TIVO-2410 file (N, C-alpha, C; in nm, 3 decimals):
# residues 195
REC num residu      c1      c2      c3 atome chaine
REC   1      M   0.085  -0.118   0.000     N      A
REC   1      M   0.000   0.000   0.000    CA      A
REC   1      M   0.089   0.124   0.000     C      A
REC   2      L   0.054   0.220  -0.084     N      A
REC   2      L   0.124   0.347  -0.090    CA      A
REC   2      L   0.044   0.448  -0.009     C      A
REC   3      Q   0.111   0.510   0.089     N      A
REC   3      Q   0.044   0.607   0.176    CA      A
REC   3      Q   0.104   0.745   0.153     C      A
REC   4      I   0.019   0.841   0.121     N      A
REC   4      I   0.061   0.975   0.084    CA      A
REC   4      I   0.002   1.076   0.181     C      A
REC   5      R   0.087   1.166   0.230     N      A
REC   5      R   0.041   1.275   0.317    CA      A
REC   5      R   0.072   1.406   0.248     C      A
REC   6      I  -0.029   1.493   0.240     N      A
REC   6      I  -0.014   1.621   0.171    CA      A
REC   6      I  -0.029   1.733   0.274     C      A
REC   7      H   0.073   1.819   0.282     N      A
REC   7      H   0.071   1.934   0.373    CA      A
REC   7      H   0.057   2.061   0.290     C      A
REC   8      G  -0.025   2.151   0.337     N      A
REC   8      G  -0.040   2.279   0.271    CA      A
REC   8      G  -0.117   2.373   0.360     C      A
REC   9      R  -0.171   2.476   0.301     N      A
REC   9      R  -0.250   2.573   0.375    CA      A
REC   9      R  -0.390   2.580   0.314     C      A
REC  10      G  -0.485   2.618   0.398     N      A
REC  10      G  -0.622   2.632   0.352    CA      A
REC  10      G  -0.628   2.724   0.232     C      A
REC  11      G  -0.696   2.681   0.127     N      A
REC  11      G  -0.708   2.760   0.006    CA      A
REC  11      G  -0.613   2.718  -0.104     C      A
REC  12      Q  -0.520   2.625  -0.075     N      A
REC  12      Q  -0.425   2.579  -0.176    CA      A
REC  12      Q  -0.471   2.453  -0.249     C      A
REC  13      G  -0.587   2.402  -0.214     N      A
REC  13      G  -0.637   2.283  -0.281    CA      A
REC  13      G  -0.577   2.153  -0.231     C      A
REC  14      V  -0.540   2.148  -0.104     N      A
REC  14      V  -0.479   2.028  -0.046    CA      A
REC  14      V  -0.576   1.910  -0.051     C      A
REC  15      V  -0.699   1.933  -0.011     N      A
REC  15      V  -0.800   1.826  -0.010    CA      A
REC  15      V  -0.829   1.781  -0.153     C      A
REC  16      T  -0.839   1.876  -0.244     N      A
REC  16      T  -0.862   1.843  -0.384    CA      A
REC  16      T  -0.747   1.761  -0.440     C      A
REC  17      A  -0.624   1.793  -0.401     N      A
REC  17      A  -0.508   1.715  -0.448    CA      A
REC  17      A  -0.521   1.569  -0.407     C      A
REC  18      A  -0.560   1.544  -0.283     N      A
REC  18      A  -0.577   1.406  -0.237    CA      A
REC  18      A  -0.687   1.336  -0.316     C      A
REC  19      E  -0.796   1.406  -0.340     N      A
REC  19      E  -0.905   1.348  -0.418    CA      A
REC  19      E  -0.861   1.315  -0.560     C      A
REC  20      L  -0.786   1.406  -0.622     N      A
REC  20      L  -0.739   1.383  -0.759    CA      A
REC  20      L  -0.644   1.265  -0.765     C      A
REC  21      L  -0.558   1.251  -0.664     N      A
REC  21      L  -0.469   1.133  -0.660    CA      A
REC  21      L  -0.549   1.005  -0.656     C      A
REC  22      S  -0.654   1.002  -0.573     N      A
REC  22      S  -0.733   0.879  -0.562    CA      A
REC  22      S  -0.805   0.849  -0.693     C      A
REC  23      V  -0.856   0.950  -0.760     N      A
REC  23      V  -0.923   0.929  -0.888    CA      A
REC  23      V  -0.824   0.880  -0.993     C      A
REC  24      A  -0.703   0.937  -0.994     N      A
REC  24      A  -0.600   0.891  -1.089    CA      A
REC  24      A  -0.564   0.745  -1.063     C      A
REC  25      A  -0.560   0.707  -0.936     N      A
REC  25      A  -0.531   0.567  -0.903    CA      A
REC  25      A  -0.643   0.475  -0.952     C      A
REC  26      F  -0.769   0.517  -0.933     N      A
REC  26      F  -0.883   0.439  -0.985    CA      A
REC  26      F  -0.871   0.426  -1.136     C      A
REC  27      E  -0.830   0.534  -1.201     N      A
REC  27      E  -0.813   0.534  -1.347    CA      A
REC  27      E  -0.716   0.424  -1.391     C      A
REC  28      Q  -0.620   0.392  -1.307     N      A
REC  28      Q  -0.522   0.290  -1.338    CA      A
REC  28      Q  -0.557   0.155  -1.278     C      A
REC  29      G  -0.682   0.138  -1.235     N      A
REC  29      G  -0.729   0.008  -1.188    CA      A
REC  29      G  -0.693  -0.026  -1.045     C      A
REC  30      R  -0.657   0.073  -0.965     N      A
REC  30      R  -0.621   0.048  -0.825    CA      A
REC  30      R  -0.733   0.092  -0.732     C      A
REC  31      H  -0.721   0.050  -0.608     N      A
REC  31      H  -0.812   0.095  -0.504    CA      A
REC  31      H  -0.749   0.217  -0.439     C      A
REC  32      A  -0.831   0.311  -0.394     N      A
REC  32      A  -0.777   0.432  -0.333    CA      A
REC  32      A  -0.879   0.494  -0.239     C      A
REC  33      Q  -0.827   0.573  -0.147     N      A
REC  33      Q  -0.912   0.653  -0.059    CA      A
REC  33      Q  -0.841   0.786  -0.034     C      A
REC  34      A  -0.919   0.889  -0.015     N      A
REC  34      A  -0.865   1.021   0.014    CA      A
REC  34      A  -0.952   1.085   0.122     C      A
REC  35      F  -0.886   1.153   0.217     N      A
REC  35      F  -0.962   1.221   0.321    CA      A
REC  35      F  -0.876   1.330   0.384     C      A
REC  36      P  -0.941   1.436   0.434     N      A
REC  36      P  -0.868   1.547   0.495    CA      A
REC  36      P  -0.860   1.532   0.647     C      A
REC  37      S  -0.777   1.615   0.706     N      A
REC  37      S  -0.770   1.626   0.851    CA      A
REC  37      S  -0.763   1.773   0.884     C      A
REC  38      F  -0.875   1.830   0.919     N      A
REC  38      F  -0.877   1.970   0.959    CA      A
REC  38      F  -1.000   1.995   1.044     C      A
REC  39      G  -0.992   2.100   1.122     N      A
REC  39      G  -1.104   2.138   1.207    CA      A
REC  39      G  -1.169   2.262   1.150     C      A
REC  40      S  -1.159   2.370   1.225     N      A
REC  40      S  -1.224   2.494   1.182    CA      A
REC  40      S  -1.122   2.588   1.117     C      A
REC  41      E  -1.028   2.530   1.041     N      A
REC  41      E  -0.925   2.611   0.979    CA      A
REC  41      E  -0.985   2.710   0.880     C      A
REC  42      R  -0.912   2.815   0.861     N      A
REC  42      R  -0.952   2.917   0.765    CA      A
REC  42      R  -0.846   2.924   0.656     C      A
REC  43      T  -0.870   3.006   0.559     N      A
REC  43      T  -0.772   3.024   0.452    CA      A
REC  43      T  -0.637   3.062   0.513     C      A
REC  44      G  -0.534   2.989   0.471     N      A
REC  44      G  -0.399   3.017   0.520    CA      A
REC  44      G  -0.355   2.932   0.637     C      A
REC  45      A  -0.447   2.864   0.704     N      A
REC  45      A  -0.411   2.778   0.817    CA      A
REC  45      A  -0.356   2.645   0.765     C      A
REC  46      P  -0.265   2.581   0.840     N      A
REC  46      P  -0.212   2.452   0.796    CA      A
REC  46      P  -0.323   2.347   0.782     C      A
REC  47      V  -0.316   2.271   0.674     N      A
REC  47      V  -0.413   2.166   0.643    CA      A
REC  47      V  -0.335   2.041   0.601     C      A
REC  48      V  -0.386   1.924   0.637     N      A
REC  48      V  -0.327   1.798   0.596    CA      A
REC  48      V  -0.435   1.713   0.530     C      A
REC  49      A  -0.399   1.647   0.421     N      A
REC  49      A  -0.490   1.552   0.357    CA      A
REC  49      A  -0.411   1.424   0.330     C      A
REC  50      F  -0.484   1.315   0.318     N      A
REC  50      F  -0.422   1.184   0.304    CA      A
REC  50      F  -0.479   1.111   0.183     C      A
REC  51      C  -0.397   1.024   0.125     N      A
REC  51      C  -0.442   0.937   0.017    CA      A
REC  51      C  -0.371   0.804   0.032     C      A
REC  52      R  -0.446   0.697   0.017     N      A
REC  52      R  -0.390   0.561   0.015    CA      A
REC  52      R  -0.422   0.500  -0.120     C      A
REC  53      I  -0.324   0.426  -0.173     N      A
REC  53      I  -0.341   0.357  -0.302    CA      A
REC  53      I  -0.291   0.214  -0.284     C      A
REC  54      D  -0.372   0.118  -0.331     N      A
REC  54      D  -0.332  -0.022  -0.316    CA      A
REC  54      D  -0.394  -0.103  -0.430     C      A
REC  55      E  -0.343  -0.222  -0.446     N      A
REC  55      E  -0.397  -0.316  -0.545    CA      A
REC  55      E  -0.520  -0.388  -0.491     C      A
REC  56      R  -0.537  -0.386  -0.360     N      A
REC  56      R  -0.649  -0.454  -0.293    CA      A
REC  56      R  -0.738  -0.351  -0.224     C      A
REC  57      P  -0.861  -0.388  -0.188     N      A
REC  57      P  -0.946  -0.295  -0.113    CA      A
REC  57      P  -0.875  -0.248   0.014     C      A
REC  58      I  -0.900  -0.123   0.049     N      A
REC  58      I  -0.834  -0.060   0.164    CA      A
REC  58      I  -0.932  -0.054   0.279     C      A
REC  59      R  -0.894  -0.111   0.391     N      A
REC  59      R  -0.982  -0.115   0.507    CA      A
REC  59      R  -0.943  -0.014   0.615     C      A
REC  60      L  -0.820   0.036   0.609     N      A
REC  60      L  -0.775   0.135   0.708    CA      A
REC  60      L  -0.854   0.264   0.693     C      A
REC  61      R  -0.878   0.331   0.804     N      A
REC  61      R  -0.950   0.458   0.799    CA      A
REC  61      R  -0.882   0.568   0.881     C      A
REC  62      E  -0.771   0.536   0.945     N      A
REC  62      E  -0.706   0.634   1.031    CA      A
REC  62      E  -0.609   0.722   0.952     C      A
REC  63      P  -0.571   0.837   1.010     N      A
REC  63      P  -0.473   0.924   0.944    CA      A
REC  63      P  -0.342   0.850   0.920     C      A
REC  64      I  -0.266   0.897   0.824     N      A
REC  64      I  -0.140   0.834   0.787    CA      A
REC  64      I  -0.029   0.890   0.874     C      A
REC  65      L   0.027   0.804   0.959     N      A
REC  65      L   0.133   0.845   1.051    CA      A
REC  65      L   0.272   0.813   0.996     C      A
REC  66      A   0.282   0.713   0.908     N      A
REC  66      A   0.411   0.672   0.850    CA      A
REC  66      A   0.397   0.673   0.698     C      A
REC  67      P   0.402   0.793   0.637     N      A
REC  67      P   0.380   0.802   0.491    CA      A
REC  67      P   0.497   0.748   0.410     C      A
REC  68      D   0.465   0.702   0.291     N      A
REC  68      D   0.565   0.665   0.192    CA      A
REC  68      D   0.602   0.787   0.107     C      A
REC  69      V   0.508   0.881   0.098     N      A
REC  69      V   0.525   1.001   0.016    CA      A
REC  69      V   0.475   1.123   0.092     C      A
REC  70      L   0.553   1.231   0.085     N      A
REC  70      L   0.511   1.361   0.138    CA      A
REC  70      L   0.505   1.460   0.023     C      A
REC  71      L   0.394   1.530   0.014     N      A
REC  71      L   0.382   1.642  -0.078    CA      A
REC  71      L   0.365   1.767   0.009     C      A
REC  72      V   0.454   1.863  -0.005     N      A
REC  72      V   0.448   1.985   0.075    CA      A
REC  72      V   0.418   2.100  -0.020     C      A
REC  73      Q   0.293   2.147  -0.015     N      A
REC  73      Q   0.248   2.250  -0.107    CA      A
REC  73      Q   0.291   2.390  -0.064     C      A
REC  74      D   0.327   2.407   0.063     N      A
REC  74      D   0.369   2.538   0.112    CA      A
REC  74      D   0.499   2.522   0.190     C      A
REC  75      P   0.612   2.570   0.136     N      A
REC  75      P   0.740   2.549   0.203    CA      A
REC  75      P   0.755   2.622   0.336     C      A
REC  76      T   0.669   2.720   0.364     N      A
REC  76      T   0.677   2.787   0.494    CA      A
REC  76      T   0.640   2.693   0.607     C      A
REC  77      L   0.572   2.584   0.576     N      A
REC  77      L   0.536   2.486   0.679    CA      A
REC  77      L   0.656   2.405   0.726     C      A
REC  78      L   0.764   2.404   0.649     N      A
REC  78      L   0.881   2.324   0.684    CA      A
REC  78      L   0.939   2.362   0.820     C      A
REC  79      H   0.920   2.486   0.861     N      A
REC  79      H   0.974   2.532   0.989    CA      A
REC  79      H   0.865   2.559   1.091     C      A
REC  80      Q   0.740   2.524   1.058     N      A
REC  80      Q   0.628   2.544   1.149    CA      A
REC  80      Q   0.563   2.413   1.193     C      A
REC  81      V   0.570   2.312   1.108     N      A
REC  81      V   0.506   2.183   1.133    CA      A
REC  81      V   0.610   2.075   1.104     C      A
REC  82      D   0.607   1.967   1.180     N      A
REC  82      D   0.701   1.856   1.154    CA      A
REC  82      D   0.647   1.771   1.039     C      A
REC  83      V   0.663   1.823   0.918     N      A
REC  83      V   0.608   1.753   0.801    CA      A
REC  83      V   0.677   1.619   0.778     C      A
REC  84      F   0.802   1.605   0.823     N      A
REC  84      F   0.877   1.481   0.801    CA      A
REC  84      F   0.844   1.372   0.904     C      A
REC  85      Q   0.762   1.403   1.001     N      A
REC  85      Q   0.730   1.307   1.107    CA      A
REC  85      Q   0.677   1.177   1.048     C      A
REC  86      G   0.742   1.066   1.086     N      A
REC  86      G   0.697   0.933   1.045    CA      A
REC  86      G   0.740   0.890   0.907     C      A
REC  87      L   0.800   0.981   0.829     N      A
REC  87      L   0.839   0.946   0.692    CA      A
REC  87      L   0.944   0.835   0.694     C      A
REC  88      R   0.921   0.733   0.613     N      A
REC  88      R   1.017   0.624   0.601    CA      A
REC  88      R   1.147   0.676   0.542     C      A
REC  89      S   1.259   0.614   0.575     N      A
REC  89      S   1.389   0.660   0.527    CA      A
REC  89      S   1.400   0.649   0.375     C      A
REC  90      D   1.320   0.561   0.313     N      A
REC  90      D   1.320   0.548   0.167    CA      A
REC  90      D   1.200   0.617   0.104     C      A
REC  91      G   1.137   0.707   0.180     N      A
REC  91      G   1.018   0.776   0.131    CA      A
REC  91      G   1.050   0.882   0.027     C      A
REC  92      Y   0.945   0.926  -0.042     N      A
REC  92      Y   0.955   1.030  -0.143    CA      A
REC  92      Y   0.909   1.163  -0.084     C      A
REC  93      V   0.975   1.272  -0.122     N      A
REC  93      V   0.936   1.405  -0.077    CA      A
REC  93      V   0.939   1.499  -0.196     C      A
REC  94      L   0.827   1.568  -0.218     N      A
REC  94      L   0.817   1.670  -0.322    CA      A
REC  94      L   0.773   1.799  -0.253     C      A
REC  95      I   0.858   1.901  -0.263     N      A
REC  95      I   0.830   2.029  -0.199    CA      A
REC  95      I   0.810   2.136  -0.305     C      A
REC  96      N   0.706   2.215  -0.289     N      A
REC  96      N   0.675   2.325  -0.377    CA      A
REC  96      N   0.770   2.441  -0.348     C      A
REC  97      S   0.874   2.452  -0.427     N      A
REC  97      S   0.969   2.562  -0.410    CA      A
REC  97      S   1.062   2.569  -0.530     C      A
REC  98      H   1.109   2.689  -0.562     N      A
REC  98      H   1.212   2.705  -0.665    CA      A
REC  98      H   1.350   2.692  -0.602     C      A
REC  99      R   1.357   2.687  -0.469     N      A
REC  99      R   1.484   2.677  -0.397    CA      A
REC  99      R   1.524   2.532  -0.376     C      A
REC 100      S   1.654   2.511  -0.353     N      A
REC 100      S   1.704   2.376  -0.325    CA      A
REC 100      S   1.672   2.339  -0.180     C      A
REC 101      L   1.687   2.212  -0.148     N      A
REC 101      L   1.663   2.166  -0.010    CA      A
REC 101      L   1.754   2.238   0.088     C      A
REC 102      G   1.881   2.257   0.050     N      A
REC 102      G   1.974   2.328   0.136    CA      A
REC 102      G   1.933   2.473   0.156     C      A
REC 103      D   1.889   2.538   0.049     N      A
REC 103      D   1.845   2.678   0.058    CA      A
REC 103      D   1.719   2.692   0.142     C      A
REC 104      L   1.640   2.585   0.151     N      A
REC 104      L   1.520   2.588   0.234    CA      A
REC 104      L   1.552   2.570   0.382     C      A
REC 105      G   1.679   2.542   0.413     N      A
REC 105      G   1.719   2.525   0.553    CA      A
REC 105      G   1.688   2.388   0.610     C      A
REC 106      I   1.671   2.289   0.523     N      A
REC 106      I   1.640   2.154   0.572    CA      A
REC 106      I   1.743   2.052   0.524     C      A
REC 107      G   1.858   2.099   0.479     N      A
REC 107      G   1.962   2.010   0.429    CA      A
REC 107      G   2.004   1.904   0.529     C      A
REC 108      E   2.029   1.944   0.653     N      A
REC 108      E   2.070   1.848   0.757    CA      A
REC 108      E   1.960   1.749   0.788     C      A
REC 109      L   1.837   1.796   0.793     N      A
REC 109      L   1.724   1.709   0.824    CA      A
REC 109      L   1.709   1.601   0.717     C      A
REC 110      T   1.733   1.638   0.594     N      A
REC 110      T   1.713   1.543   0.484    CA      A
REC 110      T   1.825   1.440   0.474     C      A
REC 111      D   1.932   1.457   0.551     N      A
REC 111      D   2.043   1.361   0.547    CA      A
REC 111      D   1.999   1.220   0.585     C      A
REC 112      R   1.892   1.207   0.661     N      A
REC 112      R   1.848   1.073   0.703    CA      A
REC 112      R   1.756   1.004   0.601     C      A
REC 113      F   1.734   1.071   0.487     N      A
REC 113      F   1.648   1.016   0.383    CA      A
REC 113      F   1.727   0.994   0.254     C      A
REC 114      D   1.671   0.916   0.163     N      A
REC 114      D   1.732   0.889   0.034    CA      A
REC 114      D   1.722   1.016  -0.052     C      A
REC 115      K   1.834   1.081  -0.075     N      A
REC 115      K   1.834   1.208  -0.148    CA      A
REC 115      K   1.781   1.195  -0.292     C      A
REC 116      A   1.787   1.076  -0.348     N      A
REC 116      A   1.734   1.055  -0.482    CA      A
REC 116      A   1.583   1.069  -0.485     C      A
REC 117      R   1.520   1.066  -0.370     N      A
REC 117      R   1.373   1.072  -0.364    CA      A
REC 117      R   1.322   1.203  -0.305     C      A
REC 118      L   1.410   1.300  -0.288     N      A
REC 118      L   1.372   1.431  -0.236    CA      A
REC 118      L   1.399   1.535  -0.344     C      A
REC 119      I   1.297   1.614  -0.376     N      A
REC 119      I   1.313   1.711  -0.484    CA      A
REC 119      I   1.217   1.827  -0.463     C      A
REC 120      T   1.254   1.940  -0.522     N      A
REC 120      T   1.164   2.056  -0.520    CA      A
REC 120      T   1.116   2.082  -0.663     C      A
REC 121      V   1.000   2.145  -0.672     N      A
REC 121      V   0.945   2.187  -0.801    CA      A
REC 121      V   0.873   2.320  -0.776     C      A
REC 122      P   0.892   2.419  -0.863     N      A
REC 122      P   0.828   2.550  -0.842    CA      A
REC 122      P   0.680   2.548  -0.882     C      A
REC 123      A   0.600   2.475  -0.807     N      A
REC 123      A   0.460   2.453  -0.844    CA      A
REC 123      A   0.378   2.582  -0.844     C      A
REC 124      T   0.404   2.670  -0.747     N      A
REC 124      T   0.327   2.795  -0.744    CA      A
REC 124      T   0.360   2.880  -0.866     C      A
REC 125      A   0.488   2.889  -0.902     N      A
REC 125      A   0.527   2.967  -1.020    CA      A
REC 125      A   0.464   2.908  -1.147     C      A
REC 126      I   0.462   2.776  -1.157     N      A
REC 126      I   0.401   2.711  -1.274    CA      A
REC 126      I   0.250   2.737  -1.275     C      A
REC 127      A   0.187   2.729  -1.157     N      A
REC 127      A   0.043   2.756  -1.150    CA      A
REC 127      A   0.013   2.900  -1.190     C      A
REC 128      L   0.095   2.993  -1.146     N      A
REC 128      L   0.074   3.133  -1.184    CA      A
REC 128      L   0.087   3.150  -1.336     C      A
REC 129      Q   0.182   3.080  -1.395     N      A
REC 129      Q   0.203   3.089  -1.539    CA      A
REC 129      Q   0.083   3.037  -1.617     C      A
REC 130      Y   0.027   2.923  -1.574     N      A
REC 130      Y  -0.082   2.862  -1.650    CA      A
REC 130      Y  -0.221   2.903  -1.604     C      A
REC 131      L  -0.238   2.925  -1.474     N      A
REC 131      L  -0.371   2.956  -1.421    CA      A
REC 131      L  -0.390   3.103  -1.386     C      A
REC 132      G  -0.277   3.172  -1.366     N      A
REC 132      G  -0.288   3.311  -1.320    CA      A
REC 132      G  -0.323   3.320  -1.172     C      A
REC 133      R  -0.315   3.206  -1.102     N      A
REC 133      R  -0.347   3.198  -0.958    CA      A
REC 133      R  -0.245   3.109  -0.889     C      A
REC 134      P  -0.214   3.135  -0.762     N      A
REC 134      P  -0.118   3.052  -0.689    CA      A
REC 134      P  -0.181   2.925  -0.633     C      A
REC 135      M  -0.228   2.838  -0.723     N      A
REC 135      M  -0.297   2.715  -0.687    CA      A
REC 135      M  -0.212   2.596  -0.729     C      A
REC 136      P  -0.120   2.548  -0.641     N      A
REC 136      P  -0.020   2.450  -0.683    CA      A
REC 136      P  -0.063   2.303  -0.683     C      A
REC 137      N  -0.185   2.272  -0.643     N      A
REC 137      N  -0.221   2.132  -0.621    CA      A
REC 137      N  -0.209   2.043  -0.745     C      A
REC 138      A  -0.268   2.080  -0.856     N      A
REC 138      A  -0.261   1.995  -0.976    CA      A
REC 138      A  -0.119   1.988  -1.030     C      A
REC 139      V  -0.047   2.098  -1.021     N      A
REC 139      V   0.092   2.100  -1.065    CA      A
REC 139      V   0.175   2.001  -0.983     C      A
REC 140      M   0.153   1.999  -0.852     N      A
REC 140      M   0.225   1.907  -0.764    CA      A
REC 140      M   0.199   1.762  -0.804     C      A
REC 141      L   0.079   1.732  -0.851     N      A
REC 141      L   0.047   1.594  -0.888    CA      A
REC 141      L   0.124   1.550  -1.011     C      A
REC 142      G   0.152   1.643  -1.102     N      A
REC 142      G   0.238   1.610  -1.215    CA      A
REC 142      G   0.378   1.577  -1.167     C      A
REC 143      G   0.428   1.655  -1.071     N      A
REC 143      G   0.559   1.626  -1.011    CA      A
REC 143      G   0.561   1.494  -0.938     C      A
REC 144      F   0.451   1.463  -0.868     N      A
REC 144      F   0.438   1.335  -0.797    CA      A
REC 144      F   0.449   1.218  -0.895     C      A
REC 145      A   0.378   1.228  -1.008     N      A
REC 145      A   0.380   1.120  -1.108    CA      A
REC 145      A   0.521   1.096  -1.159     C      A
REC 146      A   0.596   1.204  -1.183     N      A
REC 146      A   0.733   1.189  -1.232    CA      A
REC 146      A   0.826   1.135  -1.125     C      A
REC 147      L   0.816   1.187  -1.004     N      A
REC 147      L   0.907   1.148  -0.897    CA      A
REC 147      L   0.891   1.002  -0.858     C      A
REC 148      T   0.768   0.957  -0.845     N      A
REC 148      T   0.744   0.823  -0.791    CA      A
REC 148      T   0.725   0.717  -0.899     C      A
REC 149      G   0.668   0.754  -1.013     N      A
REC 149      G   0.637   0.656  -1.115    CA      A
REC 149      G   0.516   0.570  -1.081     C      A
REC 150      F   0.444   0.603  -0.973     N      A
REC 150      F   0.328   0.522  -0.932    CA      A
REC 150      F   0.203   0.550  -1.013     C      A
REC 151      L   0.196   0.670  -1.071     N      A
REC 151      L   0.081   0.705  -1.155    CA      A
REC 151      L   0.135   0.764  -1.284     C      A
REC 152      S   0.060   0.746  -1.390     N      A
REC 152      S   0.099   0.808  -1.518    CA      A
REC 152      S   0.049   0.952  -1.521     C      A
REC 153      I   0.113   1.033  -1.601     N      A
REC 153      I   0.067   1.172  -1.617    CA      A
REC 153      I  -0.068   1.174  -1.686     C      A
REC 154      D  -0.096   1.075  -1.769     N      A
REC 154      D  -0.227   1.068  -1.835    CA      A
REC 154      D  -0.338   1.040  -1.735     C      A
REC 155      A  -0.311   0.956  -1.634     N      A
REC 155      A  -0.411   0.930  -1.530    CA      A
REC 155      A  -0.436   1.056  -1.448     C      A
REC 156      V  -0.330   1.132  -1.420     N      A
REC 156      V  -0.345   1.258  -1.348    CA      A
REC 156      V  -0.430   1.355  -1.431     C      A
REC 157      A  -0.400   1.364  -1.561     N      A
REC 157      A  -0.477   1.452  -1.650    CA      A
REC 157      A  -0.624   1.411  -1.654     C      A
REC 158      H  -0.650   1.283  -1.659     N      A
REC 158      H  -0.788   1.235  -1.661    CA      A
REC 158      H  -0.861   1.273  -1.531     C      A
REC 159      A  -0.794   1.259  -1.419     N      A
REC 159      A  -0.853   1.296  -1.290    CA      A
REC 159      A  -0.886   1.446  -1.288     C      A
REC 160      I  -0.797   1.527  -1.344     N      A
REC 160      I  -0.819   1.672  -1.347    CA      A
REC 160      I  -0.943   1.704  -1.430     C      A
REC 161      T  -0.961   1.636  -1.544     N      A
REC 161      T  -1.079   1.663  -1.628    CA      A
REC 161      T  -1.207   1.615  -1.562     C      A
REC 162      G  -1.195   1.522  -1.467     N      A
REC 162      G  -1.313   1.479  -1.393    CA      A
REC 162      G  -1.355   1.578  -1.286     C      A
REC 163      K  -1.263   1.663  -1.243     N      A
REC 163      K  -1.291   1.761  -1.137    CA      A
REC 163      K  -1.320   1.899  -1.194     C      A
REC 164      F  -1.246   1.938  -1.298     N      A
REC 164      F  -1.259   2.070  -1.357    CA      A
REC 164      F  -1.306   2.057  -1.501     C      A
REC 165      T  -1.353   2.167  -1.557     N      A
REC 165      T  -1.400   2.165  -1.696    CA      A
REC 165      T  -1.334   2.276  -1.776     C      A
REC 166      G  -1.345   2.264  -1.905     N      A
REC 166      G  -1.304   2.369  -1.997    CA      A
REC 166      G  -1.162   2.417  -1.980     C      A
REC 167      E  -1.147   2.549  -1.986     N      A
REC 167      E  -1.016   2.614  -1.981    CA      A
REC 167      E  -0.943   2.586  -1.850     C      A
REC 168      V  -1.016   2.581  -1.739     N      A
REC 168      V  -0.953   2.555  -1.609    CA      A
REC 168      V  -0.890   2.417  -1.608     C      A
REC 169      A  -0.960   2.318  -1.660     N      A
REC 169      A  -0.905   2.183  -1.667    CA      A
REC 169      A  -0.781   2.180  -1.755     C      A
REC 170      M  -0.790   2.241  -1.873     N      A
REC 170      M  -0.677   2.237  -1.966    CA      A
REC 170      M  -0.554   2.307  -1.909     C      A
REC 171      R  -0.574   2.419  -1.841     N      A
REC 171      R  -0.460   2.492  -1.784    CA      A
REC 171      R  -0.397   2.414  -1.669     C      A
REC 172      N  -0.480   2.348  -1.588     N      A
REC 172      N  -0.426   2.264  -1.480    CA      A
REC 172      N  -0.347   2.147  -1.537     C      A
REC 173      I  -0.397   2.089  -1.644     N      A
REC 173      I  -0.326   1.977  -1.708    CA      A
REC 173      I  -0.193   2.025  -1.766     C      A
REC 174      E  -0.193   2.140  -1.830     N      A
REC 174      E  -0.068   2.194  -1.884    CA      A
REC 174      E   0.034   2.217  -1.773     C      A
REC 175      G  -0.012   2.271  -1.659     N      A
REC 175      G   0.077   2.292  -1.546    CA      A
REC 175      G   0.130   2.161  -1.489     C      A
REC 176      A   0.042   2.062  -1.479     N      A
REC 176      A   0.084   1.930  -1.429    CA      A
REC 176      A   0.186   1.867  -1.524     C      A
REC 177      R   0.162   1.879  -1.653     N      A
REC 177      R   0.257   1.823  -1.751    CA      A
REC 177      R   0.392   1.895  -1.745     C      A
REC 178      E   0.391   2.026  -1.723     N      A
REC 178      E   0.518   2.098  -1.712    CA      A
REC 178      E   0.596   2.051  -1.588     C      A
REC 179      A   0.526   2.035  -1.475     N      A
REC 179      A   0.593   1.986  -1.354    CA      A
REC 179      A   0.646   1.845  -1.376     C      A
REC 180      Y   0.568   1.762  -1.444     N      A
REC 180      Y   0.611   1.625  -1.476    CA      A
REC 180      Y   0.742   1.629  -1.555     C      A
REC 181      A   0.746   1.712  -1.658     N      A
REC 181      A   0.866   1.722  -1.742    CA      A
REC 181      A   0.984   1.778  -1.663     C      A
REC 182      L   0.959   1.878  -1.580     N      A
REC 182      L   1.066   1.940  -1.502    CA      A
REC 182      L   1.127   1.842  -1.402     C      A
REC 183      V   1.042   1.769  -1.330     N      A
REC 183      V   1.092   1.670  -1.233    CA      A
REC 183      V   1.168   1.559  -1.306     C      A
REC 184      N   1.115   1.512  -1.419     N      A
REC 184      N   1.186   1.410  -1.497    CA      A
REC 184      N   1.323   1.461  -1.542     C      A
REC 185      E   1.328   1.587  -1.584     N      A
REC 185      E   1.455   1.646  -1.627    CA      A
REC 185      E   1.554   1.650  -1.511     C      A
REC 186      R   1.507   1.693  -1.393     N      A
REC 186      R   1.595   1.699  -1.276    CA      A
REC 186      R   1.643   1.562  -1.235     C      A
REC 187      L   1.556   1.464  -1.243     N      A
REC 187      L   1.596   1.327  -1.208    CA      A
REC 187      L   1.696   1.272  -1.308     C      A
REC 188      S   1.677   1.304  -1.436     N      A
REC 188      S   1.770   1.253  -1.537    CA      A
REC 188      S   1.908   1.316  -1.520     C      A
REC 189      H   1.913   1.441  -1.477     N      A
REC 189      H   2.043   1.505  -1.450    CA      A
REC 189      H   2.114   1.437  -1.334     C      A
REC 190      R   2.035   1.386  -1.241     N      A
REC 190      R   2.092   1.312  -1.129    CA      A
REC 190      R   2.126   1.169  -1.168     C      A
REC 191      G   2.069   1.125  -1.281     N      A
REC 191      G   2.087   0.986  -1.323    CA      A
REC 191      G   1.991   0.892  -1.254     C      A
REC 192      E   1.878   0.946  -1.206     N      A
REC 192      E   1.782   0.866  -1.129    CA      A
REC 192      E   1.643   0.883  -1.186     C      A
REC 193      I   1.596   0.789  -1.261     N      A
REC 193      I   1.461   0.791  -1.317    CA      A
REC 193      I   1.384   0.675  -1.254     C      A
REC 194      P   1.261   0.703  -1.201     N      A
REC 194      P   1.184   0.593  -1.141    CA      A
REC 194      P   1.149   0.486  -1.243     C      A
REC 195      A   1.136   0.363  -1.196     N      A
REC 195      A   1.103   0.250  -1.284    CA      A
REC 195      A   0.962   0.262  -1.335     C      A
***
């Protein structure tokens, strides 16, 4: 079972990102579940959402404490919330930032993880380019598909068209495809492409 935890702030589409991941997994014939964890948060408050993907029906219903994948939609959370809590040493981390891990001030923290699976992508900048809004969720999913290889970019695009319509869907797909290409390019420069 693949367990994904998404950290972000209210208004960034964190819950929608988890839902889109689960739909993309269904598109590829897998079982999935997505659910949020928040109380009376408002726009800008920290929010967490979860997604599980498996080949078999999923019976677990509790929050994900030991994720295989972390998606961090807002890098300011890196110094406010323990986003790395419970992450497996071989887990994947995708952070929305144009800065490197060292520039984000988490270089030492990341030493205990597989550096080949930790990467940043400027999802907000890409979202602004394609959507004209700082909505990084769909862009992050394109980066997730490239980093992990667990979902195809076409499945992500299909999930986006199931949630959004018209120009909004197409622009989100373009942003996701750009993030997918950018993460693949960065991985190829490292010599590390997922199977």
